[in-house]
matplotlib code that plots the C-alpha trace (Angstrom):
import matplotlib.pyplot as plt

x = [4.6, 3.0, 0.1, -2.4, -1.4, -2.0, -5.4, -6.2, -5.2, -7.4, -10.3, -9.9, -9.7, -12.9, -14.6, -13.5, -14.8, -18.1, -18.5, -17.7, -20.3, -22.8, -22.2, -19.7, -16.7, -13.6, -11.9, -9.0, -7.7, -5.5, -5.9, -3.8, -4.3, -1.9, -1.9, -5.3, -5.8, -9.0, -9.2, -11.6, -13.2, -16.0, -18.8, -22.2, -24.3, -24.2, -23.1, -19.5, -18.7, -15.8, -15.0, -12.9, -12.5, -12.1, -11.2, -11.5, -10.1, -13.0, -16.4, -15.1, -15.2, -18.6]
y = [-1.5, -0.7, -2.8, 0.1, 0.5, -3.2, -2.9, 0.2, -1.6, -4.6, -2.3, -0.7, -4.1, -5.2, -2.0, -2.5, -6.1, -4.9, -2.2, -4.6, -7.1, -4.3, -3.2, -0.5, -0.1, 0.9, 3.8, 4.4, 3.5, 5.8, 8.6, 11.6, 15.2, 17.8, 17.1, 15.3, 11.5, 9.7, 6.0, 4.9, 6.4, 4.3, 4.6, 3.0, 4.1, 7.9, 8.1, 8.9, 7.8, 9.4, 7.1, 7.5, 4.2, 4.2, 0.8, 0.2, -2.7, -2.4, -0.8, 1.7, 4.7, 3.8]
z = [-1.4, 2.0, 3.2, 2.9, -0.8, -1.5, 0.2, -2.0, -5.2, -4.2, -3.6, -7.0, -8.7, -7.0, -8.1, -11.7, -11.7, -10.2, -12.9, -15.7, -14.4, -14.4, -18.0, -17.7, -20.1, -18.2, -20.0, -17.7, -14.2, -12.1, -14.6, -13.8, -14.9, -13.6, -9.8, -9.7, -9.9, -10.6, -9.7, -12.4, -15.5, -16.8, -19.4, -19.7, -22.6, -22.5, -18.8, -17.9, -14.3, -12.5, -9.6, -6.5, -4.6, -0.8, 0.6, 4.4, 6.4, 8.9, 9.1, 11.8, 9.3, 7.9]

ax = plt.figure().add_subplot(projection="3d")
ax.plot(x, y, z, "-o")
ax.set_aspect("equal")
plt.show()
């Protein structure tokens, strides 16, 4: 796997950990529907969160 893919997986793992610590139930990761992919589907109470994770190796892009 390419280094940028490893970085992306690490970012998604950190996001899942953060969400769990903040009371979210993780419903799915890397959920695919037709040609679309969503990194994380999470729920907290009656809120459904659809999350796209963007991991950067520097702050150059914000």
